[in-house]
C-alpha positions as CSV (number, residue, x, y, z in Angstrom):
1,M,13.6,1.5,9.1
2,T,16.0,4.4,9.4
3,S,15.9,6.5,12.5
4,A,14.6,9.5,10.5
5,N,11.7,7.4,9.1
6,N,11.0,6.1,12.6
7,S,10.9,9.7,14.0
8,D,8.7,10.9,11.2
9,L,6.3,8.0,11.7
10,H,6.1,8.5,15.4
11,R,5.6,12.3,15.0
12,A,2.8,11.7,12.5
13,L,1.1,9.2,14.9
14,G,1.4,11.7,17.7
15,E,-0.2,14.3,15.6
16,L,-3.0,12.0,14.8
17,R,-3.5,11.3,18.5
18,R,-3.6,15.0,19.2
19,C,-6.2,15.6,16.5
20,L,-8.3,12.8,17.7
21,G,-8.2,14.2,21.2
22,A,-9.4,17.5,19.9
23,L,-12.2,15.8,18.0
24,R,-13.2,13.8,21.1
25,A,-13.3,17.1,23.1
26,A,-15.5,18.7,20.4
27,H,-17.8,15.8,19.6
28,G,-17.7,13.5,22.6
29,D,-17.0,9.8,22.8
30,H,-18.5,9.0,19.4
31,A,-18.2,5.5,17.8
32,A,-16.4,6.9,14.7
33,I,-13.8,8.6,16.9
34,R,-13.3,5.4,18.9
35,R,-12.7,3.5,15.7
36,L,-10.1,6.1,14.6
37,V,-8.3,5.8,18.0
38,N,-8.3,2.1,17.6
39,G,-6.8,2.5,14.1
40,V,-4.0,4.7,15.5
41,E,-3.3,2.1,18.2
42,R,-3.0,-0.6,15.5
43,L,-0.7,1.6,13.5
44,E,1.5,2.2,16.6
45,I,1.7,-1.6,17.2
46,D,2.7,-2.1,13.5
47,A,5.3,0.7,13.7
48,A,6.9,-1.0,16.7
49,D,7.1,-4.2,14.7
50,L,8.9,-2.4,11.9
51,L,11.8,-1.4,14.2
52,G,13.3,-4.9,14.1
53,L,13.0,-5.5,10.4
54,A,16.0,-5.4,8.1
55,P,15.5,-3.4,4.8
56,A,14.3,-5.5,1.8
57,S,17.1,-6.3,-0.6
58,G,15.2,-7.2,-3.7
59,Y,16.5,-10.0,-5.8
60,P,19.7,-11.8,-4.8
61,A,22.6,-10.4,-6.7
62,D,23.4,-13.8,-8.3
63,E,19.8,-14.4,-9.6
64,V,19.4,-13.2,-13.2
65,V,16.0,-13.2,-14.9
66,Y,16.2,-13.5,-18.7
67,V,13.3,-12.2,-20.8
68,S,13.1,-13.6,-24.3
69,D,13.2,-11.2,-27.3
70,A,11.0,-13.6,-29.3
71,P,7.6,-12.3,-30.3
72,Y,4.6,-13.4,-28.2
73,D,2.1,-15.9,-29.6
74,P,-0.7,-13.7,-31.1
75,D,-3.3,-16.2,-29.8
76,L,-2.3,-15.2,-26.3
77,W,-3.9,-11.8,-26.9
78,S,-6.8,-12.9,-29.1
79,H,-9.7,-12.1,-26.7
80,A,-8.0,-9.3,-24.7
81,D,-9.5,-5.9,-24.4
82,D,-7.6,-3.0,-25.9
83,E,-7.4,-0.3,-23.2
84,G,-9.2,2.8,-24.4
85,I,-10.7,1.2,-27.4
86,G,-13.4,-1.0,-25.8
87,G,-14.2,-4.6,-25.3
88,Y,-13.6,-7.5,-27.7
89,R,-16.1,-7.5,-30.5
90,P,-15.9,-10.3,-33.1
91,H,-16.3,-9.2,-36.7
92,I,-19.8,-10.0,-38.0
93,A,-19.6,-10.7,-41.7
């Protein structure tokens, strides 16, 4: 995680904590507010875990994935739904 991302994340979590403090002051120690506070605490724990992670690199540079240009077997799609057209309906003769 970059330092800018880390700063943004901690700033957002701090803002969440501030908002939850205002909600607690306005509504008391309600169960829903306690759950939200717990959620922010878990996010802070996860954010701390991210600090040590290296960025994902994707596929290794030497791994090449080939996709065939050959047509697909039409039976592969015989009972598939067409998006936007509706479900499979066999022709009744």
